[in-house]
N, C-alpha and C positions, 0 to 999 in steps of 0.2 A: 865575616863582618859585614853588616848591612851598609850599603853605600849611602853616603850622605845626600847625594844628589842623584837618585836612580835615573838611568838613561830613559826608561819608559816614562817617568814623570816629566822629564824635560820634553820629550817627544810629544806627549799629549798636550802639554801646555802650549808649546810652539805651534803645534798643528791646530789646536783649538783656536788660537789667535788668527792663524792664516785662514782656516776654513770659514770662520765667522765673518771674514771680510769678502767671501765669494758670494756670487749670486746677485739678487736684486738689492738696491739701496735700502737702508733702514727706513721703515715708515710704519705707521700704525695701521696694519692690514690684518690684525688678529682679532678685531672686534667682530663677533659673529652674532647676529640677532636670533639665531636658532636656539634650540633648546639647550639648557645648561648641561655641561658634561658631568657625569657621575663616575666614570671609569677613566682616570687620567694616567698616562704613562709619561714620565719625564726622563729624557736622555741628557738634560742639561742641569748639572748640579745647582747652578745659580737659580734656575727657574724652579727647581724643587724647593729650595729655601723660600722663594717667593710664594709658592702655593701654600705652604704651611703658614707663612707670615700673614696672608690675607684671609686664611680660615678654610682654605680648600684642602688641607692635608688629608682629611679622612677620605677624600675621593681618589687619592693617588694609590694605584694598584701595583705599580712597578717602577723601578728607577734604574739609573745606569750603574755600571760597575764601580764608578768613582764617587757615588753619593755616600756621604757619611754624616750629614747634618740636615735636619735635627736628628736626635737619636732614634726617633720613631722609624726612620727610613731603614735602619739596620735590619729590621724584620721583614722588609719587603723583598719580593723577587727581583733579580737583576736580569737585564735584557740587553747586555752589551754596553757600548759606549760610543764615543765619537767616531773611532776608527773601525769598530767591529760590531755594529748593531745586529742583534739577532732578529732579523726581519720576520721570519716564520713564527717565532715565538711571540713577537709583538702583535701580529695579526691574530694569532690563535687566542689571545687573551681578550679579544673583542673590545678594545678601548673605544671610547667615543671622543677622545682627544689625546693626541701625542704631541709632546713638546720636543722639537728638534732644533739643532743649529741650522742657521741659515745656509751654511755651506754644505750640508748633507743633501746634495742635490739628488743623488740616486735613491736614497732612502725616502725622500719626499715624494719622488715620482711614484715609487712602488706603493707607498701608503696611500697616496691619492688614488691610484688605480684600484686599490682595495676599498675605496669609499670612506677612508678614515680621516676625520677632520684633523687639521694640524695647527699648531701654534709655533711659528718660526721665531727663534731667538736671534736678534740682530747682532751687528758688530758691537763688541763689548767696550763701549765708552760709558762713562758715568751717566751722561745724559740719556743714552739709549737704555741703560740698565733701569733707570727710573721710569722711562717710557714703558718698558716691558712690564715693570711692576704694576703700573696702572692698567695696561692693556690686559694682563692676566686677571686682574681683579674684575674688570668688566666682562671678560669672557667666561668667568666662573660665577658671576653673580655677586661679587664682593667688591664692587666699585668704590663704595664709600670707605670701607676699611683700607683698600689699597691706596686711595687718594691720601687718606690720613697717614698711612705709613710712609708713602713717598714724600709727603710734605715734611714729615718728621725727620727723614734722612736729609732732605735738602736744608732744613733749618740747622741741623747739627753739623753738616759739612761747612755751612757758612760760618758757624762758630769756630771751626778749626781754621778756616781761612782768616777770620778776623784776628785770631790769637797770634798768628805768625806774620800778619800783613806788614808790620813795620820792621820786621827783623830781616837782616841780610839773608839772601837766598844762597845757600852753599851749592857749588857746583857738584852735582850728585850723579853717579852712575848706579843705575838700578839693575841688578843682575837677576835674571830669571832662570838660569841654568848653566851648568858646566860639568865636566867630568869630575867625579869625586876625588878629592885629594890632589887635584892638579889645576892648572890654569889653561886647560885645553878645552876646545869646543864651548867657548863662553858665549852665551846669549844674553843680550841686554834689551831693555825697553828702548824703543825708538820714541819719536815725538807724537805718536798717535796711539790712542787707545786707553783702556781702563787704567793700566798701571801708570802711564804718563800723566793721566788726569789726576790720580791719586797723588803723585809726586808734586804736581803743581799746587794742589789743594793744601798739602802739608808744608809748603814753603820751600821746596827745593827747585833748583835750576838743572834740568836734564842736560847732561853734557852731550847727549846725542839727540837733543830735541829738534835740531834742524833736519833730522832725517824723518820724513813723514811715513814712517812704517811702525807697526805695532811691536815688531822685534827685529833684531839683526844680530848676526854673528860677528864678533870682533876678536882681533888678535891682541896679544899683549903689547905689541908695537902701537897699535891703535889706541889702546888704553893709556900707554905712556904719553902719547901725543895729546890726549884729551886732558890729562892731569886733573882727574876728579879730586875735589876736597873731601868728599864723603863717598864711601861705597856701601851700598845696602844690598844684601842678597835676600831674596824671598824664597821660601821653600814650603811646600804643602806639609801639613802635620804628619808626623811619622815618629816611630821609636828611634831613640838615639842612645848611644853608649857614651860614657865620659871620654873614652878614647877617640871616638868619632868626632865629638865636639871639639876636642883639643886639636885634632888633626886639621879640621876645617878652619879653626881660628888662625892657623899658622900658614895657610896656603898662600896668602897674599904677601907674606914677608919678603918673598923674592923680588918684589917690586917696591923696594925700599925708597926709591926716589919719588914715589907718588905722595903728594900732600896727604891724602887720606891714610896712607900707611905710616908716614912719619908722625902724624898727629894722633894715632890710634883711633881713627874714625872709620873703621871697617866693621860693619854690623851684619848680624844674621837674624832675620825675623822668620819664625816658624809658625805656620798656621794656615789653614785652608782659606781664611778670609782674605789673605794676600794674593791668592791665585784664583779666587772665585768671584767674579763680578756680580755680586748679589747683595742682599740687604745688610750684610755685615760690613759693608764698605766704611761705615763710620769708624768701626773698631780699627780697621786697617789704616785709615787716615790718621787717627789719633796716635797710633803707634809710630807711624812714620814721622809725625810731627814731633813726638818725644825724642826720637832719634836725631832728627835734623836740628832741633833747637832744644837741647838739654838745658835745664835751668839749675845751674850750680851743681850738676852731678859729675863727680870726678871720674875720669876714665879708668881708674883702678877698681871701680866697683862692678858688680854684676847685677843687672836689674831684671826682674821678672815681672811680666804682665799677664793677668788671666782674663779670660773672656767671661763676662758675667753669666752666672748660671751654669758654668761648665763643671762645677763641683771641685775646682782646683784651689778654691780660696782656703780650704782647710788641709791641703796636702803638703807634703814635704818635698825636698828637692828631687828625690828619686822618682816619686810619683809624677811630679810635674814634668819631668823630662820625657816621660814615656806615655802619658795619657793623651788621647786624641784631643784636637781642638785647642791645644795649648799654644799660646803665643809667647815665644821666648825671645828676649832680647839679650844678646851677648855682646859685651863691650870688650875689646881686646885688652889684655892685661900685660903688666910689665914682664911677668915670668910665669912659668908653670907653677911654681911655689905659691906666688901671689894668687893665681887663679884658684888653687885648691883651698887656700886659706879663705878666700872670699866666698867660695861655694860653701865651705863648712861653716863660716860665720853666719851667712844668710840662712842656711838650713837650721842652725840652732835658734836664730831669731824667730823664724817661722814656727818652729815647734813650740817656742815659749808663748807665741801669740795665740795658740789653739787652747780654747777653754778647757 
C-alpha cells in the first residue's frame, strides 16, 4: 500500500523550507542586463511554473525530479532536485540560466565556477514569490507579462482576504507532514513563510503563529495544549486508494478532546499547489478559505474541488482520486457507512452532470 504521507515527500518539503532560508537575505538580485537566456534549467518547481506563466516555457530544457506542472514538463529531462542535483549533467547541457534554491550554496558555487548564470529562488513567502515572478519576467524578457500576472495574483488574493475579513478567524493548525497512519513525526507550519501567509490570507489564526519559523516538529502533547479549532493537512498530489483515504481520515480520532476533532473540522487538502509557492497560490488560498469558512456546508458531506484546466471537471470519483493535480477536500464523516454513501451519491451526481 502506498503511504499517504511518504517520508521522502515530508523530507523534501521540510528541507526545502529550511534551505530556502539559508544564505543571503531575499532581494531582487536576479535582474541581469545581459543577453536573454534561451536554454534554461529549473531546479525549483515553483519557478518552473513561473517560467511557463510568463511565456518562457519553450526555453526550458530540463527540470527537477519533482516538477509535474504544467504538463509540458513531463517530457523534459530530469536533473535531480533540491537534495541531489546532478551537477555534471547540468553543466553538460550548456544552459545559459539555471534556477536554484537560495540555500543550495554548493551547487551555486560550482555552477558559478563553470561560468553558468544563476537565478536564485529566495525564501518562500507570498511576497517573495511575487517578487520572483516579476524578476524572472525581467530576466527572460517577459517583464510586462510577468507584471500583469503578478498583479492579477495580488488582486485575487486581496479578494480572498476581503471575503473572510469580517469572519471570526478559527484557531488553525496547518500540518505539512507526519508518518502515514500515525500521529508520529508531525511537522506543522510556524508563523513565517508561504504556508503561514496562505493561512492568514484565508482567514485562519495559526496556533503556532508565535513561533517565527517556517516549520516545526510537534508532539501530540503540544497539540493538545494548543487546542486547535481546525486542523488542515496539506499533501502533494499523489495516487490514493479508498482504504488509504479512510485510514488517514481516522488518524486524529485518538485526540478526541481537541475542538477540531469534536466538531469534525479536520481536513485533508491534496494538491501540489499547497506545497509549491508559485503562481497557483490563489487556488490554494481559495481552497483554504472554503475549509476555514464553509458557507452552510454540512460536515456530513464530501466536497471536491478541481483545478481549472486539469481535465477533472468531467471525471468521476475514481479518476478524481488518482489523477495528478487534483485538489481534494475531505470532510470527516459520522461513520464509514456515511462516508461510502456520500461518495457513492456524489459519484452518481457527477456522472449525471456529464453531457
